[in-house]
Structure formats: structure tokens, C-alpha cells
N, C-alpha and C positions, 0 to 999 in steps of 0.2 A: 390460239389467242394468247397474247401477252396480257396478263391480268395485274393491274396496279390497284385494284379496289381495296385489298387488305392482304395481310400475311396469313389469313385464315384460309386462303384459296390454294395453299401449297399442296402438291401431290406427293404421296409416300414415295420414298426412294426405292430403288431395287432392293437394297438391303433391308428396308423395312417390310416390303412385300414378302421377301423370302422368310424373314423372321415370323411374320404373321402366318405364313403357310405351314411353318414347322413348329409353331408355339406349343409348348406343354401346357395343357389346360385342366382345369377342374371347376367346381361350382364356387364361385367367389362368395356368394351369399352364405355358404357354409364355411368360408374362409379357406378353402383347400384348392385355390387356383394358384399353382406355383409361380406362374409368370406375373400375375398381379402381386403376389406377396413379395416377389423379388423386386419388382419396380418400386413398391412402397418402401421396402427397406432401404434400397439404394437411394431413393429421393430423400428419405429422412436423414440418412448419413451425409448425403451431398449438401443439404441446405441447413444442416445443424439443428435438427429437431429430433424428439424422441420417436415420433410416429408420423405416418402419412396415410392418406386415403385417396385412392383413385376414383375420380368422378367423371360423369359424362361430359361436363362443360365447365367453363370458368364461372358462368351464371350460377350453376348448381353449387360449386365450390364456395363462392361468396355467400350464397344463401345459407348453406350449412354453417359457415362460420358465424354469420350473424345470429342465426337461430341457436347455435351452440353456446354463444357467449351471452345472449340476451334472453330474458324471459318475456312472456306476453305482457304488453303494457309498458316495457322498458324502451329506451331509445338508443340510437347510435348517431354519432356526429360524422359527417362526411363532407366532401366538397360538392359544390353545386354542379360541377362537371363530372363528378365521380361515376364510373360505369355502373356500380351497384346502386346508384341512385337514379340515373337517367335512362339507362339502357337495359335494365334486367326485369322490366315488366312489373316493377313495384312489388316484387316477390316478398321482400322482408315484411312489408306492411300487410299484403294480402294473405300470405301463407304462414308468416311468423308472428303476426300481430305485434311487430316491432316497428316503432315510429322512426323514420329518418328525420334527422335535423340537419339540412344542408347549410353549408357556409360557402360564401363566394370564394372561389379559388383565386389565389394570387397569380400574377402573370407567369411566374415560374412553375405553376402547378401546385404549389404548397397551400396550406391552410394557415392563415395568420393565427397563432396560438392564443393571442389576446382575445380574438374574436371567438375562438373555440371556448376559452375560459368564460366568456360572457354568455355563451350558449348552454353551459352546463346548468341543469335545472336545480333550484333549491330543494331542500328536503321538505316537501310540501305535498299534501295529499292531492292537490289539484294538478300536479305535474307528472309526467312520465319520468321514470328514474333513468338518468343518464349513465350508461353502462360501458360504452365502446366508442373509441375513435378509430375510423377507418380511413386509411391513406391509400393512394394509388401511385405506383412507380414501375414503369413509366406512365405518365398521364399526357395524352395528346402528343406523345413522342418526347416530352420533356422529362428530365431526370431530376429527382429530388437529391439534394446533396447529403453527404453522410453527416455533416454537421447538423442539418436540420432534422434529420431522422433521430439523431441522438437527443435533440432538444425535445422532439415529440415523445420520446421514450421517458425522459425526465418529467415532462408535463403530465403524462398519464400516471406515472408513479406518485406524483404530487397529489393528483386529484382522484387517485384510486379508480382509474379507468383502465380497461384492457385496450390493447392496440393491435389492430388487424391491418395487413397489407394486402390489397388486391395487386398482386405481383404477376399479372398475366404476362408481362414482358419484363420481369425482374432481371433476367439474364441480359437483356439489351441494356438495362440500367447499369449492370456490373461491368459490361464491356465499355460502355461510355465512361464510367468512373475509373476504369482500369484497376478494378479490385476484384477479389474473390466475392462470389455472391453471398457468402456467409457474413461478410462485412456490412451487408445490408440486413439480411434476415435476422441477425443476432438481436435487433432492437424490438422485435415483434413477438406477440403471443401466438399469432397465427399468420400463415401466409398461403395465399392461393397462387398457383403457377399454371400457366396454360401451356400444354404440350403441343397444341394444334395451331399455334401462331408461327412465330419465327423459328421455333424449334423443329417444325416440319412434320409432326405426327398427324395422322388423319383424323384422330378423334382423341378427346380426353384432356382433363386437367387434374391437378393435384392439390389437396388441401393438407397443410402441415401444421403440427402443434404438439402439445403434450400428449401422453398416452390417454389420460382421462378425457381430454378435449376430443381426440380423434375417436374414442369409443362413443361419446355422445353424438358426434357427427355421423358415425356409422349407423347408429340407430335411426337418426333422422334421414340419412340417405335412403334407408329402406322404406321409411314412411312416404317419402317423396317419389318412390318408384324407381330409385336409382341403382337397385341390385341388378347386376347385368349377367349373372351366371358365368358362362365360359368366357369372361371378359379378357383372358389371357391373349387371345388373338389380337386385341387392341393394345394391351399392356406391353406386348413384345415390340411393337412399333414405338410405343411411348418410351421404352427403355433406351432404344437407339436414339430417339430424339433428345432425351435428357443427357445422354453421354456424349453425343457427337454434335448436336445442334448448336450449343454455345460456342463451339470452336470456330464456326464460320459466320457468326453474326457481324463481326467487323466488316466483312465484305458487304453485307446489306447496308451498313451505316455509310461505307464509302460510296456505294451506289446512290444512296439517297442524297449525299452531299454533291455528287456529280449532277444529279437530277436538279437539285435546288439551284446550283450554279448555272446550269443551262437554261432553266426557265427564267432566271433573273435577267437574262439577256433579251427576253421578249417584252416589248414595251407595254403590251396590253395586259401583262400580269404583274402583280405585286408579290414578290417572293423575297424573303430575307434569308440567305444561305446560313448566316450565323445563328439563326434560331433553329436550324435543323440539327438536332442533337443525336438522333438515332436513325430509325428507318422510316420515318413518317415525315412527309413534305406537304406543306400547306401553301396554296397559291390562290390569291384572290383575283378574280377576273374584272378588270376595270370596265370592260365593255359588256359585261354580262355574257350571254350566249353560251352558258354552260351545257344546256341540253343539245344545241346543235353541235357543239364541240364533241360531246360524248358520242353523238351519232357519226360525226366525221371520223373519229378514231376507231369506232367499232367496224366501220366499213373497211378500215385498214388493218384489222386484226389486233386491235388494242382495246382492252376494257378499262374504263374509269367510272367512278360514281359522279353524278352531275350535281355536286353541291357547290356552294360559294361561301367559304373558300373550297376549292378542290382539295381533296385529301388523297394523296398519292402514297402508296406504300410499297417499299421494296422487300424482297424476300428470296428464298433459295431458288425460285424458278424465274428470277429476273436477272439478266446479265447486264453488263455495262453496254453491250451493243443494243439490248432492248431499251435501256435508258436513252441512248442517243437517238434511237428511232422515235421514241415518244416525243422528245424535244423537237425533232424535225417536223414531225406531223402536226404538232401544236403550232409551231411557227408558220407552217404552210397554211393552216386554218385561218390564223389572224391576218395573214397577208392577203388572203382572198376575202376578208371581211372588213378591210379598212377602205 
């Protein structure tokens, strides 16, 4: 099956499988798993932070960040479309007693900083204390500009807020901006990075920040059941993903652009190739029929999710030939349904 549902569906490469099989391991809860320690040290250096923490998932990394920055009864500002607000089970509120304050995202994925300023609570016992601004880059495949992120840093400094980045696909952002990833991460107090999306690892994310911040997050990770013992088997694959994965992301972006261009030629779809900035393509179905389309494609060895708009994601297991096959199959479907 060719799978366009997400870049989370990637399979570990032969090099990752070999590294996992031969990984040097210990008990990470005691801090003596050499493969985990090596990954964390490498990640901290690569992304420009003092320390890093290997976590089970991006959801866990974001939750640890919010809980490490915010006390019970405090709040964080985020986008209405933010993953850590909409798609992470309400964890900050349920498990951290931290209140989210969502703000509508702008079309480019940013948060209007004037609206963020209006959402900061006054120093009044009736209100939660506003402690943190959380941004996401990329968000819906869109890339936040370096200038905007610099402005967000200045905004947080002015209003004494901390700044977190849900950087699940931050390397995609760096590739799209043609800059080193540290040109993005330098503006943040903490960053989460997913190893198991476009970078291709089977499991895991990283949380990065100061040494004191990561120590708090490590304690909370234990509380949340995230101590994984001989996790070096997973970290070995994560190290390869971190070092090699970013080098091939441009191919994913190129394939997504080819996909968007191909779909734009199908009259029943609304697709703007210019809006495809990274590896995620959105296509709105003018005629509906997303579930029959999904079933049609599945019968031909192609997996998609039946949303409207369709969200199609390229990754290391998708080739240009696969992209062309998808475009052809979708065109055939709509030809048969006109």
C-alpha cells in the first residue's frame, strides 16, 4: 500500500533496523542508557540548547513543556488550530491543570500578536496567570517566517512570557526557509521535535531547553509513565533520523509540489499549488464523495484519509511515481462520477 495519510506512517530504514538490533542499552530511568544519552546530547548540540529529553511522542513532549513552564491554575496562549490545543486530548488542562487560551490563527498559521496581547490576563485574582505563548512551525504545512518568530520573541520578552515551539516538523520549516534549524530554535525557551514524522524514526520525539527546564520535564515524564528503561533500542533509530532525515526532506517537498500541481488539473478539486510550502497538500472536493474516493483508492493500493479538504502527506516512503499514480487514480475516479 502507498500511504498518503501522514508522514507518521514511515517504516524504519534498514540502517535504523540494524542500529536498533545492535544498540548499546542500559536503564534510562537511572540515566545509564548510553544510546539515549548520546541521542539527547547530539540533539541538544544540533538544535542549540543546553539539554534534551527523549520522549515517547510529540504529544508527551508538548505536555511536558507546558507543565514544566506553567503551574496549576496558570494558562498558555496558543493558536485555535494548534496541535497541543486541538489534537492532544486536552492533556494540559486534564493532567496539568493548565488552562489553554486559544487565539484564531491567521491564514499563514501565525498568531496576531495584538490579539495575543489582548488575551494576556490582568494581574487579578479572578484570572488565570498568563505564563506561556506556544507557537507551531510548521502548522498545517505552512511555515512561520523568521521575522515573525523574532517578533514573537520580542513580544514575550516585553510581556514576561515564556515561548515554546511545537516543532514537530521544524526541520521541514528549516528546509523551506533555506536556513539552519538553529536560526529558528534560537528564539524559543523550549522546542519539541518529532523523530517519527518526516525524519523517519519508528518512535519518539525530543524536548529541548535549559538544563533546569529539562530536569523538571524529566521528573514529570516519570510521573506520566514515560520512563522507558532500555529505550536505547528506539534512540538508536532516532539518532539516525536526526542526523540523516533532514538531508532528504527537500525531496518530500518536491513530491508534494508535484502532487499539488497534478491535482490542480482535476476540475472536481480545488487545489492551490502556491499554498503548498512543505510536504502537506490540501485539496477540497467540489463534488464531495470523499469516502467513495477513499474506497476507490484503497482498492488500488493507495491509502488516504477521507476528510474535506483531503490532507495528503508525502514522506520517505512515497516516490514521484507514487504521486503520479495517485493523481491518475483520482482523475479516473472523478471521470467515472461525472
